[in-house]
PDB file of N, CA, C and O in Angstrom:
ATOM      1  N   UNK A   1     121.148 104.039  70.866  1.00  0.00           N
ATOM      2  CA  UNK A   1     120.016 103.530  71.609  1.00  0.00           C
ATOM      3  C   UNK A   1     119.658 102.149  71.066  1.00  0.00           C
ATOM      4  O   UNK A   1     119.697 101.918  69.858  1.00  0.00           O
ATOM      5  N   UNK A   2     119.315 101.249  71.959  1.00  0.00           N
ATOM      6  CA  UNK A   2     118.912  99.891  71.598  1.00  0.00           C
ATOM      7  C   UNK A   2     117.414  99.910  71.283  1.00  0.00           C
ATOM      8  O   UNK A   2     116.588  99.832  72.192  1.00  0.00           O
ATOM      9  N   UNK A   3     117.067 100.012  70.002  1.00  0.00           N
ATOM     10  CA  UNK A   3     115.676 100.144  69.575  1.00  0.00           C
ATOM     11  C   UNK A   3     114.871  98.873  69.848  1.00  0.00           C
ATOM     12  O   UNK A   3     113.677  98.941  70.142  1.00  0.00           O
ATOM     13  N   UNK A   4     115.521  97.727  69.752  1.00  0.00           N
ATOM     14  CA  UNK A   4     114.821  96.479  70.026  1.00  0.00           C
ATOM     15  C   UNK A   4     114.421  96.407  71.501  1.00  0.00           C
ATOM     16  O   UNK A   4     113.309  95.988  71.821  1.00  0.00           O
ATOM     17  N   UNK A   5     115.310  96.808  72.384  1.00  0.00           N
ATOM     18  CA  UNK A   5     115.013  96.825  73.809  1.00  0.00           C
ATOM     19  C   UNK A   5     113.927  97.848  74.131  1.00  0.00           C
ATOM     20  O   UNK A   5     113.050  97.589  74.955  1.00  0.00           O
ATOM     21  N   UNK A   6     113.987  99.009  73.483  1.00  0.00           N
ATOM     22  CA  UNK A   6     112.967 100.032  73.675  1.00  0.00           C
ATOM     23  C   UNK A   6     111.598  99.495  73.255  1.00  0.00           C
ATOM     24  O   UNK A   6     110.612  99.674  73.970  1.00  0.00           O
ATOM     25  N   UNK A   7     111.540  98.841  72.103  1.00  0.00           N
ATOM     26  CA  UNK A   7     110.279  98.280  71.627  1.00  0.00           C
ATOM     27  C   UNK A   7     109.756  97.184  72.541  1.00  0.00           C
ATOM     28  O   UNK A   7     108.557  97.111  72.812  1.00  0.00           O
ATOM     29  N   UNK A   8     110.656  96.333  73.015  1.00  0.00           N
ATOM     30  CA  UNK A   8     110.263  95.264  73.927  1.00  0.00           C
ATOM     31  C   UNK A   8     109.707  95.832  75.228  1.00  0.00           C
ATOM     32  O   UNK A   8     108.691  95.350  75.728  1.00  0.00           O
ATOM     33  N   UNK A   9     110.356  96.841  75.775  1.00  0.00           N
ATOM     34  CA  UNK A   9     109.875  97.475  77.008  1.00  0.00           C
ATOM     35  C   UNK A   9     108.516  98.120  76.786  1.00  0.00           C
ATOM     36  O   UNK A   9     107.629  98.005  77.632  1.00  0.00           O
ATOM     37  N   UNK A  10     108.343  98.803  75.648  1.00  0.00           N
ATOM     38  CA  UNK A  10     107.064  99.457  75.350  1.00  0.00           C
ATOM     39  C   UNK A  10     105.939  98.433  75.259  1.00  0.00           C
ATOM     40  O   UNK A  10     104.900  98.586  75.903  1.00  0.00           O
ATOM     41  N   UNK A  11     106.144  97.399  74.467  1.00  0.00           N
ATOM     42  CA  UNK A  11     105.100  96.393  74.264  1.00  0.00           C
ATOM     43  C   UNK A  11     104.779  95.673  75.573  1.00  0.00           C
ATOM     44  O   UNK A  11     103.610  95.446  75.884  1.00  0.00           O
ATOM     45  N   UNK A  12     105.796  95.318  76.331  1.00  0.00           N
ATOM     46  CA  UNK A  12     105.588  94.604  77.590  1.00  0.00           C
ATOM     47  C   UNK A  12     104.788  95.444  78.573  1.00  0.00           C
ATOM     48  O   UNK A  12     103.811  94.961  79.146  1.00  0.00           O
ATOM     49  N   UNK A  13     105.186  96.690  78.774  1.00  0.00           N
ATOM     50  CA  UNK A  13     104.476  97.554  79.729  1.00  0.00           C
ATOM     51  C   UNK A  13     103.079  97.876  79.213  1.00  0.00           C
ATOM     52  O   UNK A  13     102.122  97.872  79.988  1.00  0.00           O
ATOM     53  N   UNK A  14     102.945  98.154  77.920  1.00  0.00           N
ATOM     54  CA  UNK A  14     101.641  98.488  77.354  1.00  0.00           C
ATOM     55  C   UNK A  14     100.661  97.333  77.552  1.00  0.00           C
ATOM     56  O   UNK A  14      99.540  97.545  78.013  1.00  0.00           O
ATOM     57  N   UNK A  15     101.072  96.130  77.209  1.00  0.00           N
ATOM     58  CA  UNK A  15     100.173  94.983  77.345  1.00  0.00           C
ATOM     59  C   UNK A  15      99.862  94.663  78.797  1.00  0.00           C
ATOM     60  O   UNK A  15      98.744  94.262  79.119  1.00  0.00           O
ATOM     61  N   UNK A  16     100.851  94.840  79.682  1.00  0.00           N
ATOM     62  CA  UNK A  16     100.602  94.527  81.095  1.00  0.00           C
ATOM     63  C   UNK A  16      99.698  95.563  81.750  1.00  0.00           C
ATOM     64  O   UNK A  16      99.046  95.258  82.748  1.00  0.00           O
ATOM     65  N   UNK A  17      99.643  96.773  81.217  1.00  0.00           N
ATOM     66  CA  UNK A  17      98.807  97.821  81.800  1.00  0.00           C
ATOM     67  C   UNK A  17      97.378  97.807  81.278  1.00  0.00           C
ATOM     68  O   UNK A  17      96.498  98.407  81.894  1.00  0.00           O
ATOM     69  N   UNK A  18      97.121  97.131  80.145  1.00  0.00           N
ATOM     70  CA  UNK A  18      95.758  97.075  79.615  1.00  0.00           C
ATOM     71  C   UNK A  18      94.854  96.342  80.598  1.00  0.00           C
ATOM     72  O   UNK A  18      95.141  95.213  80.995  1.00  0.00           O
ATOM     73  N   UNK A  19      93.776  96.983  80.981  1.00  0.00           N
ATOM     74  CA  UNK A  19      92.835  96.365  81.902  1.00  0.00           C
ATOM     75  C   UNK A  19      93.319  96.310  83.333  1.00  0.00           C
ATOM     76  O   UNK A  19      92.689  95.674  84.178  1.00  0.00           O
ATOM     77  N   UNK A  20      94.423  96.963  83.614  1.00  0.00           N
ATOM     78  CA  UNK A  20      94.977  96.985  84.963  1.00  0.00           C
ATOM     79  C   UNK A  20      94.113  97.890  85.841  1.00  0.00           C
ATOM     80  O   UNK A  20      93.355  98.720  85.340  1.00  0.00           O
ATOM     81  N   UNK A  21      94.238  97.716  87.159  1.00  0.00           N
ATOM     82  CA  UNK A  21      93.431  98.530  88.062  1.00  0.00           C
ATOM     83  C   UNK A  21      93.740 100.020  87.934  1.00  0.00           C
ATOM     84  O   UNK A  21      92.872 100.850  88.207  1.00  0.00           O
ATOM     85  N   UNK A  22      94.956 100.376  87.525  1.00  0.00           N
ATOM     86  CA  UNK A  22      95.259 101.795  87.331  1.00  0.00           C
ATOM     87  C   UNK A  22      94.490 102.349  86.135  1.00  0.00           C
ATOM     88  O   UNK A  22      94.055 103.500  86.161  1.00  0.00           O
ATOM     89  N   UNK A  23      94.317 101.545  85.091  1.00  0.00           N
ATOM     90  CA  UNK A  23      93.525 101.995  83.949  1.00  0.00           C
ATOM     91  C   UNK A  23      92.053 102.125  84.344  1.00  0.00           C
ATOM     92  O   UNK A  23      91.381 103.076  83.945  1.00  0.00           O
ATOM     93  N   UNK A  24      91.559 101.174  85.121  1.00  0.00           N
ATOM     94  CA  UNK A  24      90.175 101.258  85.584  1.00  0.00           C
ATOM     95  C   UNK A  24      89.965 102.466  86.489  1.00  0.00           C
ATOM     96  O   UNK A  24      88.911 103.100  86.445  1.00  0.00           O
ATOM     97  N   UNK A  25      90.958 102.785  87.302  1.00  0.00           N
ATOM     98  CA  UNK A  25      90.867 103.974  88.151  1.00  0.00           C
ATOM     99  C   UNK A  25      90.820 105.239  87.291  1.00  0.00           C
ATOM    100  O   UNK A  25      90.058 106.161  87.582  1.00  0.00           O
ATOM    101  N   UNK A  26      91.635 105.284  86.234  1.00  0.00           N
ATOM    102  CA  UNK A  26      91.625 106.445  85.345  1.00  0.00           C
ATOM    103  C   UNK A  26      90.275 106.574  84.648  1.00  0.00           C
ATOM    104  O   UNK A  26      89.779 107.685  84.461  1.00  0.00           O
ATOM    105  N   UNK A  27      89.679 105.452  84.263  1.00  0.00           N
ATOM    106  CA  UNK A  27      88.355 105.482  83.637  1.00  0.00           C
ATOM    107  C   UNK A  27      87.323 106.028  84.619  1.00  0.00           C
ATOM    108  O   UNK A  27      86.493 106.864  84.260  1.00  0.00           O
ATOM    109  N   UNK A  28      87.383 105.550  85.854  1.00  0.00           N
ATOM    110  CA  UNK A  28      86.426 105.996  86.866  1.00  0.00           C
ATOM    111  C   UNK A  28      86.586 107.488  87.173  1.00  0.00           C
ATOM    112  O   UNK A  28      85.598 108.210  87.303  1.00  0.00           O
ATOM    113  N   UNK A  29      87.828 107.937  87.286  1.00  0.00           N
ATOM    114  CA  UNK A  29      88.072 109.350  87.600  1.00  0.00           C
ATOM    115  C   UNK A  29      87.635 110.234  86.433  1.00  0.00           C
ATOM    116  O   UNK A  29      87.001 111.268  86.639  1.00  0.00           O
ATOM    117  N   UNK A  30      87.972 109.829  85.213  1.00  0.00           N
ATOM    118  CA  UNK A  30      87.621 110.672  84.070  1.00  0.00           C
ATOM    119  C   UNK A  30      86.121 110.676  83.817  1.00  0.00           C
ATOM    120  O   UNK A  30      85.592 111.642  83.267  1.00  0.00           O
ATOM    121  N   UNK A  31      85.430 109.615  84.207  1.00  0.00           N
ATOM    122  CA  UNK A  31      83.981 109.579  84.036  1.00  0.00           C
ATOM    123  C   UNK A  31      83.271 110.603  84.900  1.00  0.00           C
ATOM    124  O   UNK A  31      82.213 111.104  84.517  1.00  0.00           O
ATOM    125  N   UNK A  32      83.820 110.918  86.039  1.00  0.00           N
ATOM    126  CA  UNK A  32      83.213 111.891  86.939  1.00  0.00           C
ATOM    127  C   UNK A  32      83.895 113.244  86.897  1.00  0.00           C
ATOM    128  O   UNK A  32      83.738 114.056  87.809  1.00  0.00           O
ATOM    129  N   UNK A  33      84.650 113.486  85.841  1.00  0.00           N
ATOM    130  CA  UNK A  33      85.427 114.721  85.761  1.00  0.00           C
ATOM    131  C   UNK A  33      85.071 115.501  84.502  1.00  0.00           C
ATOM    132  O   UNK A  33      84.635 114.931  83.502  1.00  0.00           O
ATOM    133  N   UNK A  34      85.262 116.796  84.568  1.00  0.00           N
ATOM    134  CA  UNK A  34      85.062 117.642  83.394  1.00  0.00           C
ATOM    135  C   UNK A  34      86.372 117.947  82.692  1.00  0.00           C
ATOM    136  O   UNK A  34      86.392 118.711  81.727  1.00  0.00           O
ATOM    137  N   UNK A  35      87.462 117.366  83.159  1.00  0.00           N
ATOM    138  CA  UNK A  35      88.770 117.642  82.588  1.00  0.00           C
ATOM    139  C   UNK A  35      89.528 116.343  82.317  1.00  0.00           C
ATOM    140  O   UNK A  35      90.395 115.958  83.102  1.00  0.00           O
ATOM    141  N   UNK A  36      89.209 115.666  81.214  1.00  0.00           N
ATOM    142  CA  UNK A  36      89.910 114.419  80.924  1.00  0.00           C
ATOM    143  C   UNK A  36      91.401 114.624  80.658  1.00  0.00           C
ATOM    144  O   UNK A  36      92.200 113.711  80.864  1.00  0.00           O
ATOM    145  N   UNK A  37      91.776 115.820  80.202  1.00  0.00           N
ATOM    146  CA  UNK A  37      93.193 116.101  79.962  1.00  0.00           C
ATOM    147  C   UNK A  37      93.981 116.050  81.274  1.00  0.00           C
ATOM    148  O   UNK A  37      95.095 115.526  81.305  1.00  0.00           O
ATOM    149  N   UNK A  38      93.414 116.587  82.351  1.00  0.00           N
ATOM    150  CA  UNK A  38      94.092 116.559  83.649  1.00  0.00           C
ATOM    151  C   UNK A  38      94.215 115.121  84.161  1.00  0.00           C
ATOM    152  O   UNK A  38      95.238 114.752  84.738  1.00  0.00           O
ATOM    153  N   UNK A  39      93.179 114.317  83.950  1.00  0.00           N
ATOM    154  CA  UNK A  39      93.229 112.915  84.362  1.00  0.00           C
ATOM    155  C   UNK A  39      94.307 112.185  83.571  1.00  0.00           C
ATOM    156  O   UNK A  39      95.087 111.418  84.135  1.00  0.00           O
ATOM    157  N   UNK A  40      94.348 112.429  82.256  1.00  0.00           N
ATOM    158  CA  UNK A  40      95.375 111.790  81.425  1.00  0.00           C
ATOM    159  C   UNK A  40      96.774 112.181  81.877  1.00  0.00           C
ATOM    160  O   UNK A  40      97.637 111.317  82.036  1.00  0.00           O
ATOM    161  N   UNK A  41      97.007 113.467  82.086  1.00  0.00           N
ATOM    162  CA  UNK A  41      98.343 113.916  82.494  1.00  0.00           C
ATOM    163  C   UNK A  41      98.732 113.358  83.863  1.00  0.00           C
ATOM    164  O   UNK A  41      99.882 112.975  84.073  1.00  0.00           O
ATOM    165  N   UNK A  42      97.777 113.310  84.793  1.00  0.00           N
ATOM    166  CA  UNK A  42      98.066 112.741  86.105  1.00  0.00           C
ATOM    167  C   UNK A  42      98.375 111.256  86.023  1.00  0.00           C
ATOM    168  O   UNK A  42      99.317 110.779  86.656  1.00  0.00           O
ATOM    169  N   UNK A  43      97.575 110.513  85.237  1.00  0.00           N
ATOM    170  CA  UNK A  43      97.804 109.070  85.091  1.00  0.00           C
ATOM    171  C   UNK A  43      99.125 108.802  84.367  1.00  0.00           C
ATOM    172  O   UNK A  43      99.863 107.889  84.739  1.00  0.00           O
ATOM    173  N   UNK A  44      99.422 109.591  83.340  1.00  0.00           N
ATOM    174  CA  UNK A  44     100.678 109.412  82.600  1.00  0.00           C
ATOM    175  C   UNK A  44     101.880 109.707  83.491  1.00  0.00           C
ATOM    176  O   UNK A  44     102.876 108.985  83.451  1.00  0.00           O
ATOM    177  N   UNK A  45     101.790 110.768  84.296  1.00  0.00           N
ATOM    178  CA  UNK A  45     102.886 111.105  85.201  1.00  0.00           C
ATOM    179  C   UNK A  45     103.087 110.005  86.242  1.00  0.00           C
ATOM    180  O   UNK A  45     104.220 109.675  86.590  1.00  0.00           O
ATOM    181  N   UNK A  46     101.984 109.441  86.737  1.00  0.00           N
ATOM    182  CA  UNK A  46     102.092 108.358  87.722  1.00  0.00           C
ATOM    183  C   UNK A  46     102.751 107.125  87.107  1.00  0.00           C
ATOM    184  O   UNK A  46     103.597 106.498  87.744  1.00  0.00           O
ATOM    185  N   UNK A  47     102.372 106.768  85.871  1.00  0.00           N
ATOM    186  CA  UNK A  47     102.981 105.614  85.214  1.00  0.00           C
ATOM    187  C   UNK A  47     104.463 105.863  84.941  1.00  0.00           C
ATOM    188  O   UNK A  47     105.285 104.961  85.096  1.00  0.00           O
ATOM    189  N   UNK A  48     104.802 107.087  84.534  1.00  0.00           N
ATOM    190  CA  UNK A  48     106.215 107.418  84.318  1.00  0.00           C
ATOM    191  C   UNK A  48     107.020 107.291  85.606  1.00  0.00           C
ATOM    192  O   UNK A  48     108.118 106.734  85.602  1.00  0.00           O
ATOM    193  N   UNK A  49     106.481 107.803  86.702  1.00  0.00           N
ATOM    194  CA  UNK A  49     107.194 107.729  87.975  1.00  0.00           C
ATOM    195  C   UNK A  49     107.335 106.281  88.445  1.00  0.00           C
ATOM    196  O   UNK A  49     108.403 105.876  88.904  1.00  0.00           O
ATOM    197  N   UNK A  50     106.252 105.499  88.329  1.00  0.00           N
ATOM    198  CA  UNK A  50     106.321 104.098  88.740  1.00  0.00           C
ATOM    199  C   UNK A  50     107.335 103.330  87.893  1.00  0.00           C
ATOM    200  O   UNK A  50     108.084 102.505  88.416  1.00  0.00           O
ATOM    201  N   UNK A  51     107.359 103.599  86.587  1.00  0.00           N
ATOM    202  CA  UNK A  51     108.323 102.934  85.708  1.00  0.00           C
ATOM    203  C   UNK A  51     109.744 103.365  86.028  1.00  0.00           C
ATOM    204  O   UNK A  51     110.662 102.545  86.026  1.00  0.00           O
ATOM    205  N   UNK A  52     109.927 104.655  86.305  1.00  0.00           N
ATOM    206  CA  UNK A  52     111.247 105.169  86.664  1.00  0.00           C
ATOM    207  C   UNK A  52     111.762 104.487  87.933  1.00  0.00           C
ATOM    208  O   UNK A  52     112.921 104.075  87.998  1.00  0.00           O
ATOM    209  N   UNK A  53     110.891 104.370  88.943  1.00  0.00           N
ATOM    210  CA  UNK A  53     111.295 103.709  90.180  1.00  0.00           C
ATOM    211  C   UNK A  53     111.625 102.239  89.931  1.00  0.00           C
ATOM    212  O   UNK A  53     112.559 101.705  90.529  1.00  0.00           O
ATOM    213  N   UNK A  54     110.862 101.578  89.049  1.00  0.00           N
ATOM    214  CA  UNK A  54     111.150 100.192  88.706  1.00  0.00           C
ATOM    215  C   UNK A  54     112.499 100.032  88.039  1.00  0.00           C
ATOM    216  O   UNK A  54     113.227  99.078  88.314  1.00  0.00           O
ATOM    217  N   UNK A  55     112.833 100.966  87.161  1.00  0.00           N
ATOM    218  CA  UNK A  55     114.134 100.909  86.474  1.00  0.00           C
ATOM    219  C   UNK A  55     115.269 101.145  87.465  1.00  0.00           C
ATOM    220  O   UNK A  55     116.287 100.454  87.421  1.00  0.00           O
ATOM    221  N   UNK A  56     115.098 102.114  88.354  1.00  0.00           N
ATOM    222  CA  UNK A  56     116.140 102.406  89.352  1.00  0.00           C
ATOM    223  C   UNK A  56     116.354 101.207  90.278  1.00  0.00           C
ATOM    224  O   UNK A  56     117.492 100.824  90.551  1.00  0.00           O
ATOM    225  N   UNK A  57     115.253 100.615  90.761  1.00  0.00           N
ATOM    226  CA  UNK A  57     115.361  99.444  91.643  1.00  0.00           C
ATOM    227  C   UNK A  57     115.973  98.269  90.878  1.00  0.00           C
ATOM    228  O   UNK A  57     116.802  97.535  91.417  1.00  0.00           O
ATOM    229  N   UNK A  58     115.558  98.095  89.618  1.00  0.00           N
ATOM    230  CA  UNK A  58     116.113  97.011  88.809  1.00  0.00           C
ATOM    231  C   UNK A  58     117.598  97.174  88.571  1.00  0.00           C
ATOM    232  O   UNK A  58     118.351  96.202  88.631  1.00  0.00           O
ATOM    233  N   UNK A  59     118.023  98.393  88.302  1.00  0.00           N
ATOM    234  CA  UNK A  59     119.449  98.663  88.090  1.00  0.00           C
ATOM    235  C   UNK A  59     120.242  98.404  89.367  1.00  0.00           C
ATOM    236  O   UNK A  59     121.330  97.830  89.324  1.00  0.00           O
ATOM    237  N   UNK A  60     119.691  98.831  90.503  1.00  0.00           N
ATOM    238  CA  UNK A  60     120.374  98.589  91.781  1.00  0.00           C
ATOM    239  C   UNK A  60     120.443  97.119  92.116  1.00  0.00           C
ATOM    240  O   UNK A  60     121.452  96.636  92.628  1.00  0.00           O
ATOM    241  N   UNK A  61     119.361  96.402  91.825  1.00  0.00           N
ATOM    242  CA  UNK A  61     119.345  94.964  92.081  1.00  0.00           C
ATOM    243  C   UNK A  61     120.358  94.250  91.198  1.00  0.00           C
ATOM    244  O   UNK A  61     121.022  93.312  91.639  1.00  0.00           O
ATOM    245  N   UNK A  62     120.475  94.691  89.958  1.00  0.00           N
ATOM    246  CA  UNK A  62     121.414  94.068  89.021  1.00  0.00           C
ATOM    247  C   UNK A  62     122.864  94.251  89.468  1.00  0.00           C
ATOM    248  O   UNK A  62     123.720  93.433  89.130  1.00  0.00           O
ATOM    249  N   UNK A  63     123.145  95.300  90.212  1.00  0.00           N
ATOM    250  CA  UNK A  63     124.503  95.510  90.702  1.00  0.00           C
ATOM    251  C   UNK A  63     124.814  94.621  91.903  1.00  0.00           C
ATOM    252  O   UNK A  63     125.979  94.347  92.192  1.00  0.00           O
ATOM    253  N   UNK A  64     123.764  94.169  92.605  1.00  0.00           N
ATOM    254  CA  UNK A  64     123.957  93.337  93.796  1.00  0.00           C
ATOM    255  C   UNK A  64     123.869  91.854  93.455  1.00  0.00           C
ATOM    256  O   UNK A  64     124.675  91.051  93.924  1.00  0.00           O
ATOM    257  N   UNK A  65     122.880  91.500  92.632  1.00  0.00           N
ATOM    258  CA  UNK A  65     122.629  90.088  92.299  1.00  0.00           C
ATOM    259  C   UNK A  65     122.880  89.832  90.821  1.00  0.00           C
ATOM    260  O   UNK A  65     122.670  90.723  89.998  1.00  0.00           O
ATOM    261  N   UNK A  66     123.321  88.643  90.473  1.00  0.00           N
ATOM    262  CA  UNK A  66     123.463  88.297  89.058  1.00  0.00           C
ATOM    263  C   UNK A  66     122.093  88.242  88.379  1.00  0.00           C
ATOM    264  O   UNK A  66     121.085  87.960  89.028  1.00  0.00           O
ATOM    265  N   UNK A  67     122.060  88.509  87.085  1.00  0.00           N
ATOM    266  CA  UNK A  67     120.801  88.569  86.342  1.00  0.00           C
ATOM    267  C   UNK A  67     120.042  87.251  86.415  1.00  0.00           C
ATOM    268  O   UNK A  67     118.816  87.260  86.529  1.00  0.00           O
ATOM    269  N   UNK A  68     120.727  86.135  86.355  1.00  0.00           N
ATOM    270  CA  UNK A  68     120.019  84.850  86.373  1.00  0.00           C
ATOM    271  C   UNK A  68     119.319  84.615  87.705  1.00  0.00           C
ATOM    272  O   UNK A  68     118.275  83.962  87.738  1.00  0.00           O
ATOM    273  N   UNK A  69     119.864  85.127  88.800  1.00  0.00           N
ATOM    274  CA  UNK A  69     119.224  84.980  90.102  1.00  0.00           C
ATOM    275  C   UNK A  69     117.936  85.809  90.147  1.00  0.00           C
ATOM    276  O   UNK A  69     116.915  85.352  90.660  1.00  0.00           O
ATOM    277  N   UNK A  70     117.991  87.025  89.608  1.00  0.00           N
ATOM    278  CA  UNK A  70     116.806  87.881  89.566  1.00  0.00           C
ATOM    279  C   UNK A  70     115.730  87.247  88.689  1.00  0.00           C
ATOM    280  O   UNK A  70     114.552  87.271  89.045  1.00  0.00           O
ATOM    281  N   UNK A  71     116.125  86.675  87.536  1.00  0.00           N
ATOM    282  CA  UNK A  71     115.159  86.031  86.648  1.00  0.00           C
ATOM    283  C   UNK A  71     114.529  84.818  87.308  1.00  0.00           C
ATOM    284  O   UNK A  71     113.328  84.590  87.161  1.00  0.00           O
ATOM    285  N   UNK A  72     115.313  84.039  88.030  1.00  0.00           N
ATOM    286  CA  UNK A  72     114.777  82.866  88.733  1.00  0.00           C
ATOM    287  C   UNK A  72     113.804  83.309  89.824  1.00  0.00           C
ATOM    288  O   UNK A  72     112.729  82.726  89.966  1.00  0.00           O
ATOM    289  N   UNK A  73     114.165  84.323  90.585  1.00  0.00           N
ATOM    290  CA  UNK A  73     113.278  84.821  91.642  1.00  0.00           C
ATOM    291  C   UNK A  73     111.971  85.348  91.051  1.00  0.00           C
ATOM    292  O   UNK A  73     110.897  85.099  91.600  1.00  0.00           O
ATOM    293  N   UNK A  74     112.057  86.077  89.932  1.00  0.00           N
ATOM    294  CA  UNK A  74     110.847  86.588  89.281  1.00  0.00           C
ATOM    295  C   UNK A  74     109.989  85.442  88.760  1.00  0.00           C
ATOM    296  O   UNK A  74     108.766  85.467  88.902  1.00  0.00           O
ATOM    297  N   UNK A  75     110.621  84.443  88.160  1.00  0.00           N
ATOM    298  CA  UNK A  75     109.872  83.291  87.634  1.00  0.00           C
ATOM    299  C   UNK A  75     109.160  82.551  88.764  1.00  0.00           C
ATOM    300  O   UNK A  75     108.004  82.154  88.618  1.00  0.00           O
ATOM    301  N   UNK A  76     109.843  82.368  89.877  1.00  0.00           N
ATOM    302  CA  UNK A  76     109.213  81.690  91.024  1.00  0.00           C
ATOM    303  C   UNK A  76     108.052  82.523  91.558  1.00  0.00           C
ATOM    304  O   UNK A  76     106.989  81.983  91.867  1.00  0.00           O
ATOM    305  N   UNK A  77     108.249  83.827  91.668  1.00  0.00           N
ATOM    306  CA  UNK A  77     107.177  84.701  92.145  1.00  0.00           C
ATOM    307  C   UNK A  77     105.952  84.664  91.241  1.00  0.00           C
ATOM    308  O   UNK A  77     104.823  84.571  91.723  1.00  0.00           O
ATOM    309  N   UNK A  78     106.174  84.737  89.919  1.00  0.00           N
ATOM    310  CA  UNK A  78     105.052  84.681  88.989  1.00  0.00           C
ATOM    311  C   UNK A  78     104.381  83.311  89.016  1.00  0.00           C
ATOM    312  O   UNK A  78     103.159  83.225  88.900  1.00  0.00           O
ATOM    313  N   UNK A  79     105.155  82.243  89.167  1.00  0.00           N
ATOM    314  CA  UNK A  79     104.583  80.897  89.240  1.00  0.00           C
ATOM    315  C   UNK A  79     103.701  80.756  90.478  1.00  0.00           C
ATOM    316  O   UNK A  79     102.625  80.161  90.411  1.00  0.00           O
ATOM    317  N   UNK A  80     104.148  81.296  91.597  1.00  0.00           N
ATOM    318  CA  UNK A  80     103.344  81.243  92.827  1.00  0.00           C
ATOM    319  C   UNK A  80     102.039  82.006  92.637  1.00  0.00           C
ATOM    320  O   UNK A  80     100.974  81.529  93.031  1.00  0.00           O
ATOM    321  N   UNK A  81     102.120  83.197  92.031  1.00  0.00           N
ATOM    322  CA  UNK A  81     100.898  83.966  91.780  1.00  0.00           C
ATOM    323  C   UNK A  81      99.953  83.219  90.842  1.00  0.00           C
ATOM    324  O   UNK A  81      98.739  83.237  91.046  1.00  0.00           O
ATOM    325  N   UNK A  82     100.497  82.563  89.817  1.00  0.00           N
ATOM    326  CA  UNK A  82      99.667  81.819  88.868  1.00  0.00           C
ATOM    327  C   UNK A  82      98.954  80.668  89.551  1.00  0.00           C
ATOM    328  O   UNK A  82      97.765  80.448  89.320  1.00  0.00           O
ATOM    329  N   UNK A  83      99.668  79.932  90.387  1.00  0.00           N
ATOM    330  CA  UNK A  83      99.060  78.808  91.100  1.00  0.00           C
ATOM    331  C   UNK A  83      97.969  79.310  92.042  1.00  0.00           C
ATOM    332  O   UNK A  83      96.899  78.709  92.129  1.00  0.00           O
ATOM    333  N   UNK A  84      98.233  80.390  92.734  1.00  0.00           N
ATOM    334  CA  UNK A  84      97.224  80.953  93.653  1.00  0.00           C
ATOM    335  C   UNK A  84      95.987  81.423  92.904  1.00  0.00           C
ATOM    336  O   UNK A  84      94.875  81.300  93.419  1.00  0.00           O
ATOM    337  N   UNK A  85      96.155  81.958  91.697  1.00  0.00           N
ATOM    338  CA  UNK A  85      95.003  82.385  90.904  1.00  0.00           C
ATOM    339  C   UNK A  85      94.204  81.201  90.386  1.00  0.00           C
ATOM    340  O   UNK A  85      92.990  81.307  90.209  1.00  0.00           O
ATOM    341  N   UNK A  86      94.862  80.078  90.141  1.00  0.00           N
ATOM    342  CA  UNK A  86      94.180  78.898  89.630  1.00  0.00           C
ATOM    343  C   UNK A  86      93.451  78.114  90.709  1.00  0.00           C
ATOM    344  O   UNK A  86      92.489  77.406  90.413  1.00  0.00           O
ATOM    345  N   UNK A  87      93.889  78.228  91.946  1.00  0.00           N
ATOM    346  CA  UNK A  87      93.246  77.507  93.045  1.00  0.00           C
ATOM    347  C   UNK A  87      91.885  78.118  93.359  1.00  0.00           C
ATOM    348  O   UNK A  87      91.702  79.329  93.237  1.00  0.00           O
ATOM    349  N   UNK A  88      90.924  77.275  93.766  1.00  0.00           N
ATOM    350  CA  UNK A  88      89.613  77.838  94.134  1.00  0.00           C
ATOM    351  C   UNK A  88      89.747  78.696  95.389  1.00  0.00           C
ATOM    352  O   UNK A  88      90.591  78.422  96.242  1.00  0.00           O
ATOM    353  N   UNK A  89      88.922  79.727  95.503  1.00  0.00           N
ATOM    354  CA  UNK A  89      89.014  80.583  96.693  1.00  0.00           C
ATOM    355  C   UNK A  89      88.625  79.812  97.946  1.00  0.00           C
ATOM    356  O   UNK A  89      87.720  78.977  97.930  1.00  0.00           O
ATOM    357  N   UNK A  90      89.317  80.106  99.012  1.00  0.00           N
ATOM    358  CA  UNK A  90      89.036  79.456 100.286  1.00  0.00           C
ATOM    359  C   UNK A  90      88.159  80.368 101.121  1.00  0.00           C
ATOM    360  O   UNK A  90      88.364  81.581 101.165  1.00  0.00           O
ATOM    361  N   UNK A  91      87.195  79.780 101.772  1.00  0.00           N
ATOM    362  CA  UNK A  91      86.307  80.568 102.643  1.00  0.00           C
ATOM    363  C   UNK A  91      87.117  81.068 103.828  1.00  0.00           C
ATOM    364  O   UNK A  91      87.882  80.325 104.443  1.00  0.00           O
ATOM    365  N   UNK A  92      86.929  82.351 104.132  1.00  0.00           N
ATOM    366  CA  UNK A  92      87.623  82.921 105.274  1.00  0.00           C
ATOM    367  C   UNK A  92      86.898  82.548 106.560  1.00  0.00           C
ATOM    368  O   UNK A  92      85.669  82.503 106.619  1.00  0.00           O
ATOM    369  N   UNK A  93      87.678  82.291 107.559  1.00  0.00           N
ATOM    370  CA  UNK A  93      87.077  81.954 108.849  1.00  0.00           C
ATOM    371  C   UNK A  93      86.448  83.192 109.456  1.00  0.00           C
ATOM    372  O   UNK A  93      87.077  84.246 109.547  1.00  0.00           O
ATOM    373  N   UNK A  94      85.212  83.053 109.864  1.00  0.00           N
ATOM    374  CA  UNK A  94      84.496  84.170 110.482  1.00  0.00           C
ATOM    375  C   UNK A  94      84.497  83.948 111.991  1.00  0.00           C
ATOM    376  O   UNK A  94      84.011  82.935 112.494  1.00  0.00           O
ATOM    377  N   UNK A  95      85.052  84.914 112.686  1.00  0.00           N
ATOM    378  CA  UNK A  95      85.086  84.812 114.138  1.00  0.00           C
ATOM    379  C   UNK A  95      83.715  85.146 114.701  1.00  0.00           C
ATOM    380  O   UNK A  95      83.159  86.211 114.432  1.00  0.00           O
ATOM    381  N   UNK A  96      83.188  84.240 115.471  1.00  0.00           N
ATOM    382  CA  UNK A  96      81.922  84.506 116.133  1.00  0.00           C
ATOM    383  C   UNK A  96      82.207  85.047 117.503  1.00  0.00           C
ATOM    384  O   UNK A  96      82.963  84.460 118.277  1.00  0.00           O
ATOM    385  N   UNK A  97      81.608  86.154 117.794  1.00  0.00           N
ATOM    386  CA  UNK A  97      81.856  86.778 119.095  1.00  0.00           C
ATOM    387  C   UNK A  97      80.584  86.870 119.873  1.00  0.00           C
ATOM    388  O   UNK A  97      80.583  87.368 120.998  1.00  0.00           O
TER     389      UNK A  97
END
């Protein structure tokens, strides 16, 4: 087993999930529940399934596209999201009827 890769995956996913909307949802659900263990198990199972699907899709993508193409596409996608987050919000047009 590649322990360095395992550690990198753990740290990356752990840090990206801190303060995420899924964590906030788990906080909200457990606050109104008498069974925090059930909330934890449900949230953990959901994260495992989402991660599993990500790995399967990533493996399939790697068989179709070269790794550098996937990295470039991801970098462009993250750059677009970063620019959109930095731009001031635009007022939505309200249709008057």
